[in-house]
BASESE-571942 format. One line per field, with one value per residue: residue number from 1; residue in three letters; y, z, x of N, C-alpha, C in turn. Coordinates in Angstrom, 3 decimals. Each point is the difference from the previous one (the first is absolute). Layout:
k [NUM / ...]
r [ALA / ...]
n_Y [Y / ...]
n_Z [Z / ...]
n_X [X / ...]
ca_Y [Y / ...]
ca_Z [Z / ...]
ca_X [X / ...]
c_Y [Y / ...]
c_Z [Z / ...]
c_X [X / ...]
END
This chain:
k [1 / 2 / 3 / 4 / 5 / 6 / 7 / 8 / 9 / 10 / 11 / 12 / 13 / 14 / 15 / 16 / 17 / 18 / 19 / 20 / 21 / 22 / 23 / 24 / 25 / 26 / 27 / 28 / 29 / 30 / 31 / 32 / 33 / 34 / 35 / 36 / 37 / 38 / 39 / 40 / 41 / 42 / 43 / 44 / 45 / 46 / 47 / 48 / 49 / 50 / 51 / 52 / 53 / 54 / 55 / 56 / 57 / 58 / 59 / 60 / 61 / 62 / 63 / 64 / 65 / 66 / 67 / 68 / 69 / 70 / 71 / 72 / 73 / 74 / 75 / 76 / 77 / 78 / 79 / 80 / 81 / 82 / 83 / 84 / 85 / 86 / 87 / 88 / 89 / 90 / 91 / 92 / 93 / 94 / 95 / 96 / 97 / 98 / 99 / 100 / 101 / 102 / 103 / 104 / 105 / 106 / 107 / 108 / 109 / 110 / 111 / 112 / 113 / 114 / 115 / 116 / 117 / 118 / 119 / 120 / 121 / 122 / 123 / 124 / 125 / 126 / 127 / 128 / 129 / 130 / 131 / 132 / 133 / 134 / 135 / 136 / 137 / 138 / 139 / 140 / 141 / 142 / 143 / 144 / 145 / 146 / 147 / 148 / 149 / 150 / 151 / 152 / 153 / 154 / 155 / 156 / 157 / 158 / 159 / 160 / 161 / 162 / 163 / 164 / 165 / 166 / 167 / 168 / 169 / 170 / 171 / 172 / 173 / 174 / 175 / 176 / 177 / 178 / 179 / 180 / 181 / 182 / 183 / 184 / 185 / 186 / 187 / 188 / 189 / 190 / 191 / 192 / 193 / 194 / 195 / 196 / 197 / 198 / 199 / 200 / 201 / 202 / 203 / 204 / 205 / 206 / 207 / 208 / 209 / 210 / 211]
r [UNK / UNK / UNK / UNK / UNK / UNK / UNK / UNK / UNK / UNK / UNK / UNK / UNK / UNK / UNK / UNK / UNK / UNK / UNK / UNK / UNK / UNK / UNK / UNK / UNK / UNK / UNK / UNK / UNK / UNK / UNK / UNK / UNK / UNK / UNK / UNK / UNK / UNK / UNK / UNK / UNK / UNK / UNK / UNK / UNK / UNK / UNK / UNK / UNK / UNK / UNK / UNK / UNK / UNK / UNK / UNK / UNK / UNK / UNK / UNK / UNK / UNK / UNK / UNK / UNK / UNK / UNK / UNK / UNK / UNK / UNK / UNK / UNK / UNK / UNK / UNK / UNK / UNK / UNK / UNK / UNK / UNK / UNK / UNK / UNK / UNK / UNK / UNK / UNK / UNK / UNK / UNK / UNK / UNK / UNK / UNK / UNK / UNK / UNK / UNK / UNK / UNK / UNK / UNK / UNK / UNK / UNK / UNK / UNK / UNK / UNK / UNK / UNK / UNK / UNK / UNK / UNK / UNK / UNK / UNK / UNK / UNK / UNK / UNK / UNK / UNK / UNK / UNK / UNK / UNK / UNK / UNK / UNK / UNK / UNK / UNK / UNK / UNK / UNK / UNK / UNK / UNK / UNK / UNK / UNK / UNK / UNK / UNK / UNK / UNK / UNK / UNK / UNK / UNK / UNK / UNK / UNK / UNK / UNK / UNK / UNK / UNK / UNK / UNK / UNK / UNK / UNK / UNK / UNK / UNK / UNK / UNK / UNK / UNK / UNK / UNK / UNK / UNK / UNK / UNK / UNK / UNK / UNK / UNK / UNK / UNK / UNK / UNK / UNK / UNK / UNK / UNK / UNK / UNK / UNK / UNK / UNK / UNK / UNK / UNK / UNK / UNK / UNK / UNK / UNK / UNK / UNK / UNK / UNK / UNK / UNK]
n_Y [55.253 / 0.925 / 0.768 / 0.359 / 1.286 / -0.075 / -1.241 / 0.392 / 0.870 / -0.548 / -0.697 / 1.112 / 0.613 / -1.174 / 0.273 / 1.263 / -0.513 / -1.094 / 0.744 / 0.880 / -1.001 / -0.746 / 1.275 / 0.284 / -1.293 / 0.036 / 1.319 / -0.120 / -1.189 / 0.652 / 1.085 / 0.210 / 0.408 / 0.723 / 0.382 / -0.452 / 0.724 / -1.255 / 0.144 / -0.177 / -0.832 / 0.918 / 0.102 / 1.410 / -1.142 / -0.600 / 0.937 / -0.317 / -0.403 / -0.207 / 0.349 / -1.140 / 0.249 / -1.129 / -0.281 / -0.424 / 1.248 / 0.413 / -0.704 / 0.554 / 1.135 / -0.371 / 1.470 / 0.513 / -0.722 / 0.970 / -0.074 / 0.042 / -0.941 / 0.851 / -1.296 / -0.374 / -0.990 / -1.328 / 0.402 / -0.292 / -1.446 / 0.101 / 1.087 / -1.021 / -0.175 / -0.873 / 0.226 / -0.700 / 0.772 / 0.974 / 0.083 / -0.041 / -1.462 / 0.298 / 1.640 / -0.642 / 1.413 / -0.154 / -0.278 / -0.077 / -0.144 / -1.154 / -0.411 / 0.878 / -0.034 / -0.245 / -0.184 / -0.794 / -0.451 / 0.222 / -0.602 / -0.742 / -0.354 / 0.125 / -0.623 / -1.085 / -0.878 / 0.206 / 0.922 / -0.121 / 1.178 / 0.134 / 1.181 / -0.180 / 0.352 / -0.222 / -1.124 / -1.059 / -0.202 / -0.845 / -0.622 / 0.882 / 0.189 / -0.040 / 0.997 / -0.109 / 0.992 / 0.100 / -0.247 / -0.469 / 0.461 / -1.215 / 0.488 / -1.314 / 0.513 / 0.735 / 0.750 / -0.176 / 0.917 / 0.342 / 1.147 / -1.260 / -0.696 / 0.498 / 1.024 / -0.607 / -0.704 / -0.961 / -0.612 / -0.630 / -0.998 / -1.071 / -0.952 / 0.892 / 0.021 / -1.240 / 0.315 / -0.848 / 1.073 / -0.978 / -0.422 / 1.074 / 0.524 / 0.908 / 0.626 / 0.079 / 1.554 / 0.138 / 1.390 / -0.251 / -0.070 / 0.850 / 0.351 / -0.663 / -0.711 / -0.617 / 0.293 / 0.834 / -0.129 / 0.247 / 0.766 / -0.366 / 0.837 / -0.959 / 0.531 / -1.303 / 0.046 / 0.506 / 1.168 / 0.816 / 0.900 / 0.925 / 0.682 / 0.277 / 1.040 / -0.167 / -0.631 / 1.076 / 1.030 / 0.326 / -1.372 / 0.649 / -1.082 / -0.283 / -1.504]
n_Z [213.537 / 0.949 / -1.262 / 0.330 / 0.494 / 0.751 / 0.655 / 0.134 / 0.350 / 0.602 / 0.378 / 0.466 / 0.493 / 0.610 / 0.455 / 0.638 / 0.413 / 0.232 / 0.165 / 0.656 / 0.569 / 0.418 / 0.472 / 0.411 / 0.433 / 0.320 / 0.262 / 0.365 / 0.582 / 0.582 / 0.678 / 0.985 / -0.332 / 0.695 / -1.085 / -0.284 / -1.140 / -0.265 / -1.362 / -1.083 / -0.133 / 0.685 / 0.118 / -0.307 / -0.271 / 0.702 / 0.900 / 0.272 / 1.115 / -1.287 / 0.635 / -0.013 / -0.702 / 0.413 / -0.946 / 1.337 / 0.150 / -0.862 / 0.918 / 1.026 / -0.780 / -0.169 / -0.007 / -1.288 / -0.198 / -0.212 / -1.329 / 0.445 / 0.637 / 1.143 / 0.073 / 1.336 / 0.279 / 0.379 / 0.359 / -1.221 / -0.084 / -1.122 / 0.180 / -0.479 / -1.106 / -0.293 / -1.283 / 0.858 / 1.024 / -1.004 / 0.478 / -1.421 / 0.586 / 1.175 / -0.645 / 1.020 / 0.906 / 0.524 / 0.783 / 1.038 / 0.169 / -0.317 / 0.821 / -0.217 / 1.350 / 0.593 / 0.859 / -0.679 / -0.310 / 1.248 / 0.383 / -1.204 / -0.290 / 1.292 / 0.678 / -0.845 / 1.105 / -0.270 / -0.259 / -1.189 / -0.552 / -1.302 / -0.471 / -1.016 / -1.189 / 0.072 / -0.656 / 0.288 / -0.381 / 0.779 / -0.735 / 0.489 / -1.108 / 0.754 / -1.011 / 0.289 / -0.898 / 0.179 / 1.278 / -0.644 / 0.290 / -0.388 / 0.056 / -0.393 / -0.445 / 0.794 / -0.678 / 1.394 / 0.316 / 0.374 / 0.196 / 1.103 / -1.299 / 0.340 / -0.543 / -1.081 / 0.941 / 0.220 / -0.491 / 0.521 / -0.890 / -0.092 / 0.690 / 0.704 / -1.189 / 0.038 / 0.851 / 0.315 / 0.558 / 0.825 / -0.082 / 0.651 / -1.117 / 0.390 / -1.027 / 0.735 / -0.038 / 0.269 / 0.315 / 1.072 / -1.037 / 0.002 / 1.226 / -0.915 / 1.019 / -1.215 / -0.433 / -0.246 / 1.593 / 1.027 / -1.172 / -0.441 / 0.772 / 0.719 / -0.308 / 0.306 / -0.392 / -0.822 / 0.567 / -0.800 / -0.235 / -0.853 / 0.891 / 1.225 / -0.512 / 1.544 / -0.253 / -0.410 / 0.823 / -0.596 / 0.245 / 0.726 / 0.160 / -0.881 / 0.058]
n_X [102.961 / 0.016 / 0.003 / 1.216 / -0.491 / 1.197 / -0.418 / -1.192 / 0.293 / 0.756 / -1.053 / -0.539 / 1.207 / 0.024 / -1.357 / 0.156 / 1.161 / -0.577 / -1.347 / 0.751 / 0.704 / -0.879 / -0.746 / 1.031 / 0.142 / -1.313 / 0.207 / 0.951 / -0.817 / -1.352 / 0.591 / 1.168 / 1.322 / 0.698 / 0.948 / 1.115 / 0.457 / 0.145 / -0.693 / 0.784 / -1.038 / -0.523 / 1.350 / -0.592 / -0.850 / 0.860 / 0.081 / 1.248 / -0.672 / -0.569 / -1.370 / -0.665 / -1.313 / 0.144 / -0.756 / -0.496 / -0.769 / 0.585 / 0.900 / -0.448 / -0.300 / 1.425 / 0.246 / -0.101 / 1.097 / 0.603 / 0.509 / 1.286 / -0.736 / 0.242 / 0.590 / -0.377 / 0.900 / -0.325 / 1.447 / 0.371 / -0.092 / -0.037 / 0.491 / 0.880 / -0.356 / 0.717 / 0.332 / 0.710 / -0.196 / -0.220 / -1.033 / 0.549 / -0.214 / 0.677 / 0.050 / -0.432 / -0.016 / 1.196 / -0.945 / 1.234 / -0.950 / 0.346 / 0.082 / -0.585 / 0.005 / -1.112 / 0.536 / 0.763 / -1.030 / -0.453 / 0.860 / 0.066 / -1.238 / -0.166 / 0.935 / 0.343 / 0.331 / 0.899 / -1.210 / 0.482 / 0.017 / -0.398 / 0.241 / -0.713 / -0.121 / -1.447 / 0.351 / 0.018 / -0.986 / -0.997 / 0.491 / 0.588 / 0.332 / 0.934 / 0.329 / 1.091 / -0.187 / 1.180 / 0.055 / -0.959 / -1.152 / -0.255 / -1.337 / -0.312 / 1.074 / -0.498 / 0.789 / 0.428 / -0.829 / 0.964 / -0.892 / 0.084 / 0.558 / 1.224 / 0.180 / 0.279 / -1.132 / 0.817 / -1.016 / 0.933 / 0.141 / -0.338 / 0.157 / -0.636 / 0.843 / -0.260 / -1.337 / -1.032 / -0.460 / 0.175 / -1.388 / -0.245 / 0.857 / 0.931 / 0.449 / 1.007 / 0.240 / 1.320 / -0.408 / 1.142 / -0.196 / 0.751 / -0.916 / -0.603 / -0.141 / -0.443 / -1.076 / 0.778 / 0.195 / -1.205 / -0.736 / -1.107 / -0.766 / -0.129 / -1.340 / -0.222 / 1.065 / -1.041 / 0.767 / 0.442 / -0.880 / 0.972 / -0.637 / 0.395 / 0.659 / 0.318 / 1.215 / 0.988 / -0.214 / 1.105 / 0.005 / -0.616 / -0.499 / -0.904 / 0.337]
ca_Y [0.993 / 1.457 / 0.642 / 1.458 / 1.109 / 0.115 / -1.108 / 0.192 / 1.439 / -0.542 / -0.764 / 0.618 / 0.634 / -1.163 / -0.329 / 1.019 / -0.017 / -1.080 / 0.293 / 0.975 / -0.741 / -0.692 / 0.873 / 0.462 / -1.039 / -0.185 / 1.007 / -0.438 / -0.946 / -0.017 / 1.057 / 0.785 / 0.097 / 0.632 / -0.690 / 1.076 / -0.541 / -0.409 / -0.528 / 1.120 / -0.701 / 0.822 / 1.427 / 0.927 / 0.123 / -0.378 / -0.142 / -0.873 / 0.526 / 0.851 / -0.432 / -0.317 / -0.636 / -1.067 / -0.341 / -1.446 / -0.105 / -0.439 / -1.118 / -0.495 / -0.316 / -0.792 / 0.584 / -0.827 / 0.972 / 0.958 / 0.415 / 1.400 / -0.062 / -0.423 / -0.761 / -1.054 / -1.242 / -0.713 / -0.398 / -1.722 / -0.524 / -0.046 / 1.319 / -0.289 / -1.324 / -0.008 / -0.606 / -1.218 / -0.245 / 0.681 / -0.946 / 1.019 / -0.380 / 0.229 / 0.857 / 0.349 / -0.029 / -1.044 / 0.169 / -1.097 / 0.144 / -0.699 / -0.602 / 0.699 / -0.415 / 1.067 / 1.155 / 0.320 / 0.985 / 0.998 / 0.930 / 0.325 / 0.626 / 1.142 / 1.146 / 0.262 / 0.050 / -0.585 / -0.151 / 0.900 / 0.361 / 0.864 / 1.035 / 0.079 / 0.419 / -1.004 / 0.431 / -0.907 / -0.700 / -1.283 / -0.567 / 1.007 / -0.304 / 1.027 / -0.318 / 1.116 / 0.004 / 1.165 / 0.990 / 0.377 / -1.240 / -0.057 / -0.665 / -0.407 / 0.216 / 1.454 / 0.596 / 0.542 / 1.421 / 0.028 / 1.501 / 0.330 / -0.041 / 0.968 / -0.208 / -0.894 / -1.121 / -1.479 / -1.006 / -1.176 / -1.210 / -0.776 / -1.094 / -0.117 / 1.176 / -0.286 / -1.029 / 0.193 / 0.242 / -0.834 / 0.256 / 0.036 / 0.396 / 1.149 / 0.460 / 1.127 / 0.260 / 1.322 / 0.874 / 0.087 / -1.165 / -0.695 / -0.291 / -0.483 / -1.417 / -0.078 / -1.433 / -0.437 / -0.829 / -1.001 / -0.556 / 0.540 / -0.061 / -0.138 / 0.984 / -0.269 / 0.420 / 1.625 / 0.366 / 1.363 / 0.996 / 1.015 / 1.025 / 1.490 / 0.462 / 1.043 / 0.709 / 1.352 / 0.740 / 0.947 / -0.806 / -0.529 / -0.126 / -1.359 / -0.297]
ca_Z [0.871 / -0.611 / -0.372 / 0.410 / -1.276 / -0.868 / -1.022 / -0.876 / -0.639 / -0.830 / -0.968 / -1.223 / -0.901 / -0.656 / -1.204 / -0.980 / -0.800 / -0.812 / -1.034 / -0.824 / -0.820 / -1.027 / -0.831 / -0.643 / -1.083 / -1.007 / -0.945 / -0.646 / -1.168 / -1.134 / -0.371 / -0.443 / 0.775 / -0.558 / -0.056 / -0.381 / -0.885 / 0.364 / -1.290 / -0.765 / -1.076 / -0.594 / -0.332 / 0.512 / 0.510 / 1.510 / 0.356 / 1.429 / 1.393 / 0.038 / 0.800 / -0.594 / 0.770 / -0.450 / -0.105 / 0.005 / -0.199 / -1.583 / 0.038 / 0.894 / -0.648 / -1.262 / -1.259 / -1.138 / -0.101 / -1.165 / -0.492 / 0.645 / 1.444 / 0.495 / 1.042 / 0.588 / -0.097 / 0.747 / -0.637 / -0.179 / 0.779 / -1.236 / -0.517 / -1.318 / -0.754 / -1.116 / -1.095 / 0.199 / 1.225 / -0.524 / -0.938 / -0.608 / -0.515 / 1.296 / 0.372 / 1.089 / 1.010 / 0.882 / 1.405 / 0.915 / 1.124 / 1.184 / 0.987 / 1.083 / 0.957 / 0.053 / 0.860 / -0.696 / -1.456 / 0.570 / 0.144 / -1.121 / -0.719 / 0.603 / 0.590 / -1.287 / 0.412 / -0.709 / -1.416 / -1.097 / -1.167 / -0.943 / -0.860 / -1.299 / -0.893 / -1.032 / -1.586 / -0.830 / 0.505 / -0.552 / -1.485 / -0.977 / -0.668 / 0.108 / -0.545 / 0.144 / -1.073 / -0.420 / 0.815 / -0.016 / 0.696 / -0.874 / 0.412 / -0.970 / -1.169 / 0.065 / 1.066 / 1.053 / 0.134 / 1.321 / 0.573 / 0.881 / -0.068 / -0.440 / -1.464 / -0.432 / 0.728 / -1.006 / 0.848 / -0.301 / 0.258 / 0.993 / -0.205 / -0.447 / -0.928 / -0.950 / 0.590 / 0.059 / 1.412 / 0.557 / 0.781 / 1.503 / 0.258 / -0.361 / -0.256 / 0.738 / -0.207 / 0.742 / -1.147 / -0.389 / -0.799 / 0.159 / 1.113 / 0.574 / -0.048 / -0.280 / -0.974 / -1.197 / 0.381 / 0.911 / -0.407 / 0.274 / 1.375 / 0.131 / 0.513 / 1.633 / 0.783 / -0.093 / 1.403 / 0.111 / -0.950 / 0.824 / 0.145 / 0.236 / 0.668 / 0.698 / 0.315 / 0.417 / -0.117 / -1.444 / -0.896 / 0.613 / -1.060 / -0.542 / -0.847]
ca_X [0.920 / -0.447 / 1.350 / -0.057 / 0.153 / 1.320 / 0.205 / -0.950 / 0.792 / 1.284 / -0.482 / -0.891 / 0.731 / 0.430 / -0.946 / -0.255 / 1.198 / -0.265 / -0.852 / 0.623 / 0.998 / -0.957 / -0.402 / 0.899 / 0.395 / -0.856 / 0.038 / 1.391 / -0.216 / -0.815 / -0.434 / 0.876 / 1.116 / 1.112 / 1.045 / 1.366 / 0.737 / 1.576 / 0.596 / 0.573 / -0.263 / -1.111 / 0.427 / -0.196 / -1.407 / -0.039 / 1.567 / 0.385 / -0.412 / -1.482 / -0.910 / -1.325 / -1.298 / -0.394 / -1.594 / -0.090 / -1.406 / -0.193 / 0.364 / -1.114 / -1.322 / 0.260 / -0.184 / 1.017 / 1.126 / -0.141 / 1.092 / 0.670 / -0.224 / 1.191 / -0.390 / 0.951 / -0.398 / 1.082 / 1.001 / 0.281 / 1.199 / 1.125 / 0.067 / 0.311 / -0.075 / 0.948 / -0.830 / 0.260 / -1.065 / -1.294 / -1.036 / -0.851 / -1.507 / -0.675 / 1.005 / -0.563 / 1.170 / -0.100 / -0.199 / -0.145 / -0.951 / 0.573 / -1.258 / -0.437 / -1.389 / -0.907 / 0.807 / 1.092 / -0.731 / -0.448 / 1.031 / 0.593 / -0.885 / -0.659 / 1.091 / 1.298 / 1.489 / 0.878 / -0.281 / 0.378 / -1.173 / 0.301 / -0.604 / -0.065 / -1.013 / -0.579 / 0.439 / -1.028 / -1.264 / -0.135 / -0.404 / 0.786 / 1.569 / 0.991 / 1.446 / 1.122 / 0.826 / 0.878 / -0.380 / -1.501 / -0.942 / -1.161 / -1.064 / -0.651 / 0.513 / -0.140 / 1.035 / -0.861 / 0.377 / 0.632 / 0.163 / 0.507 / 1.249 / 0.912 / 0.373 / 1.117 / 0.131 / 0.188 / -0.566 / 0.540 / -0.742 / 0.552 / -0.619 / -1.373 / -0.314 / -1.099 / -0.858 / -1.345 / -0.370 / -0.981 / -1.101 / 0.150 / 1.396 / 0.398 / 1.364 / 0.204 / 1.389 / 0.171 / 0.301 / 1.393 / 0.281 / 1.519 / 0.229 / -1.179 / -0.317 / -1.340 / -0.512 / 1.213 / 0.978 / -0.560 / -1.103 / -1.549 / -0.628 / -1.828 / -0.643 / 0.044 / 1.226 / -0.084 / -0.532 / -0.520 / 0.361 / 0.741 / -1.119 / 0.695 / 1.449 / -0.060 / 1.469 / -0.108 / -1.128 / -0.059 / -0.405 / -1.291 / -1.178 / 0.058 / 0.961]
c_Y [1.253 / 0.635 / 1.507 / 0.817 / 0.122 / -1.014 / 0.023 / 1.030 / -0.789 / -1.232 / 0.741 / 0.740 / -1.254 / -0.414 / 1.215 / 0.056 / -1.089 / 0.142 / 1.049 / -0.512 / -0.824 / 0.766 / 0.808 / -1.041 / -0.306 / 1.262 / -0.147 / -0.742 / -0.124 / 1.482 / 0.976 / 0.052 / 1.016 / -0.742 / 0.995 / -0.764 / -0.327 / -0.566 / 1.019 / -0.580 / 0.839 / 1.575 / 0.251 / 0.530 / -0.129 / 0.037 / -0.598 / 1.156 / 0.986 / -1.030 / -0.086 / -0.665 / -1.132 / -0.395 / -1.686 / -0.472 / -0.812 / -1.643 / -0.559 / -0.384 / -0.578 / 0.881 / -0.288 / 1.116 / 0.477 / 0.209 / 1.462 / 0.017 / -0.181 / -0.824 / -0.595 / -1.331 / -0.643 / -0.448 / -1.456 / -0.359 / -0.170 / 1.189 / 0.074 / -1.416 / -0.073 / -0.792 / -1.444 / -0.458 / 0.183 / -0.986 / 0.975 / -0.065 / 0.438 / 0.949 / 0.690 / 0.108 / -1.406 / 0.229 / -1.313 / 0.253 / -0.779 / -0.635 / 0.974 / -0.115 / 1.531 / 1.224 / 0.515 / 0.774 / 1.326 / 1.036 / 0.315 / 0.885 / 1.137 / 0.751 / 0.359 / -0.053 / -0.960 / -0.224 / 1.248 / 0.493 / 0.634 / 0.805 / 0.207 / 0.461 / -1.144 / 0.527 / -0.940 / -0.846 / -1.239 / -0.469 / 1.042 / -0.591 / 0.969 / -0.505 / 1.260 / -0.181 / 1.172 / 1.196 / 0.418 / -1.151 / 0.029 / -1.098 / -0.609 / 0.509 / 1.694 / 0.700 / 0.712 / 1.473 / 0.005 / 1.350 / 0.130 / -0.203 / 1.027 / 0.128 / -0.952 / -1.040 / -1.044 / -1.155 / -1.315 / -1.206 / -0.914 / -1.455 / -0.323 / 1.387 / -0.192 / -1.022 / 0.512 / -0.184 / -1.132 / 0.403 / 0.353 / 0.527 / 1.465 / 0.062 / 1.299 / 0.316 / 1.616 / 0.920 / 0.369 / -1.357 / -0.702 / -0.282 / -0.956 / -1.664 / -0.205 / -1.197 / -0.356 / -0.811 / -1.285 / -0.675 / 0.846 / -0.025 / -0.500 / 0.750 / -0.120 / 0.521 / 1.712 / 0.341 / 1.320 / 0.852 / 1.172 / 1.088 / 1.414 / 0.089 / 1.154 / 0.529 / -0.322 / 0.803 / 0.745 / -1.247 / -0.824 / -0.340 / -1.545 / -0.180 / -0.788]
c_Z [-0.875 / -0.154 / 0.609 / -1.051 / -0.784 / -1.222 / -0.930 / -1.097 / -1.129 / -1.095 / -0.999 / -0.838 / -0.962 / -1.388 / -1.071 / -0.812 / -0.792 / -1.110 / -1.057 / -1.071 / -1.099 / -1.202 / -0.933 / -1.147 / -0.955 / -0.679 / -0.644 / -1.379 / -1.036 / -0.630 / -0.803 / 1.065 / -0.293 / -0.202 / -0.351 / -1.222 / 0.280 / -1.113 / -0.899 / -1.516 / -0.434 / -0.191 / -1.485 / 0.626 / 1.344 / 0.486 / 1.367 / 0.896 / -0.157 / 0.810 / -0.834 / 0.762 / -1.172 / -0.176 / -0.212 / -0.223 / -1.486 / 0.072 / 0.788 / -0.877 / -1.626 / -1.290 / -0.855 / -0.108 / -1.518 / -0.430 / 0.561 / 1.318 / 0.785 / 1.312 / 0.913 / -0.204 / 0.826 / -1.064 / -0.390 / 0.861 / -0.751 / -0.657 / -1.526 / -0.361 / -1.321 / -1.112 / 0.035 / 0.901 / -0.223 / -0.586 / -0.711 / -0.292 / 1.233 / 0.600 / 1.617 / 0.890 / 1.061 / 1.456 / 0.589 / 1.426 / 1.440 / 0.801 / 1.350 / 0.602 / -0.151 / 0.718 / -1.053 / -1.385 / 0.636 / 0.334 / -1.213 / -0.928 / 0.472 / 0.782 / -0.739 / 0.587 / -0.859 / -1.635 / -0.908 / -0.620 / -0.788 / -0.544 / -1.251 / -0.841 / -0.790 / -1.353 / -0.803 / 0.746 / -0.410 / -1.234 / -0.972 / -0.442 / 0.433 / -0.492 / 0.285 / -0.940 / -0.719 / 1.028 / 0.335 / 0.497 / -0.966 / 0.653 / -1.093 / -1.121 / -0.063 / 1.192 / 0.990 / 0.235 / 1.660 / 0.353 / 1.124 / 0.293 / -0.384 / -1.382 / -0.225 / 0.781 / -0.810 / 0.960 / -0.342 / 0.307 / 1.314 / 0.002 / -0.579 / -0.868 / -1.073 / 0.085 / -0.169 / 1.624 / 0.247 / 0.648 / 1.500 / 0.402 / -0.831 / -0.393 / 0.634 / -0.419 / 1.036 / -0.987 / -0.082 / -0.689 / 0.146 / 1.451 / 0.707 / -0.126 / -0.004 / -0.923 / -1.036 / 0.500 / 0.545 / -0.715 / 0.448 / 1.599 / 0.074 / 0.646 / 1.505 / 0.551 / 0.017 / 1.697 / -0.273 / -1.199 / 0.674 / -0.157 / -0.022 / 0.372 / 0.736 / 0.492 / -1.166 / -0.126 / -1.553 / -0.970 / 0.571 / -1.195 / -0.314 / -1.033 / -1.142]
c_X [-0.322 / 1.485 / -0.272 / -0.055 / 1.079 / 0.295 / -1.131 / 0.528 / 0.989 / -0.476 / -0.944 / 1.001 / 0.895 / -0.774 / 0.002 / 1.436 / 0.110 / -0.775 / 0.634 / 1.013 / -0.541 / -0.429 / 1.037 / 0.648 / -0.982 / -0.315 / 1.347 / 0.243 / -1.084 / -0.600 / 1.284 / 1.090 / 0.940 / 1.370 / 1.107 / 0.476 / 1.417 / 0.636 / 0.301 / -0.712 / -1.347 / 0.391 / 0.040 / -1.516 / 0.114 / 1.564 / 0.095 / -0.231 / -1.308 / -0.853 / -1.124 / -0.951 / -0.388 / -1.362 / 0.065 / -1.546 / -0.173 / 0.219 / -1.224 / -1.287 / 0.173 / -0.176 / 1.052 / 1.114 / 0.048 / 1.519 / 0.293 / -0.353 / 1.565 / -0.351 / 1.132 / -0.362 / 1.060 / 1.030 / 0.170 / 1.046 / 1.164 / -0.138 / 0.480 / 0.058 / 0.779 / -0.855 / 0.111 / -1.034 / -1.380 / -0.990 / -0.982 / -1.524 / -0.656 / 0.987 / -0.206 / 1.324 / -0.232 / -0.217 / 0.044 / -0.483 / 0.535 / -1.184 / -0.351 / -1.283 / -0.623 / 0.611 / 1.012 / -0.521 / -0.558 / 1.390 / 0.692 / -0.798 / -0.824 / 0.790 / 0.839 / 1.032 / 0.774 / -0.437 / 0.512 / -0.811 / 0.687 / -0.712 / 0.067 / -1.094 / -0.521 / 0.238 / -0.976 / -1.069 / 0.057 / -0.476 / 0.861 / 1.296 / 0.979 / 1.311 / 0.920 / 1.235 / 0.812 / -0.419 / -1.332 / -0.719 / -1.425 / -1.070 / -0.675 / 0.476 / 0.204 / 0.812 / -0.679 / 0.350 / 0.432 / 0.333 / 0.676 / 1.560 / 0.771 / 0.179 / 1.165 / 0.302 / 0.099 / -0.233 / 0.900 / -0.917 / 0.470 / -0.583 / -1.370 / -0.661 / -1.094 / -0.799 / -1.381 / -0.320 / -1.130 / -1.042 / 0.311 / 1.215 / 0.028 / 1.549 / 0.474 / 1.390 / 0.202 / 0.296 / 1.277 / 0.456 / 1.293 / 0.456 / -1.220 / 0.132 / -1.555 / -0.633 / 0.954 / 0.775 / -0.616 / -1.236 / -1.237 / -0.123 / -1.260 / -0.353 / -0.332 / 1.020 / 0.171 / -0.481 / -0.747 / 0.286 / 0.454 / -0.944 / 0.672 / 1.279 / -0.341 / 1.067 / 0.818 / -1.412 / -0.298 / -0.326 / -1.402 / -1.226 / -0.135 / 1.033 / -0.368]
END
């Protein structure tokens, strides 16, 4: 059966739209994507409503995380563990993935429908001993210099205040220490759950630049 020119035109446009959607999703997942800050935990470094470009290429090529990197990652299923619930020999955040089929994983991980992410700063790396005491942070027994924090910042401990970061994980905290749910509460984050590094702030214009 021969298609009419109008039908052919509709099909061609459909293919173009489909290809554009696929390319957009691939770029968003593997290269970079814009986002809006919706959490107060990184104030004053990042403020609510600011717009960022996230670098996902670093995850794609597997580049190593560094202390001080601001990252986004999949929020743990349990944002806070008590001392009775925590396993200090394996202080890893809890992720309850459930049974998702291929389509469900695509919708959740690629399209990110129903997915919640946190934005925090990497404070301790795999194999390091982190200890929070008297409002200060110590890495392998040495007080950590944190110039990004406002003067007088007091870092409260938490359930995970004195641990060794397991291989393949990072310890993260928000700069707004009094208003941040982070590794002090839920444990260390598997690197495989890290989605991106914060790259550029493009709004407001007067704060434009690399973060």
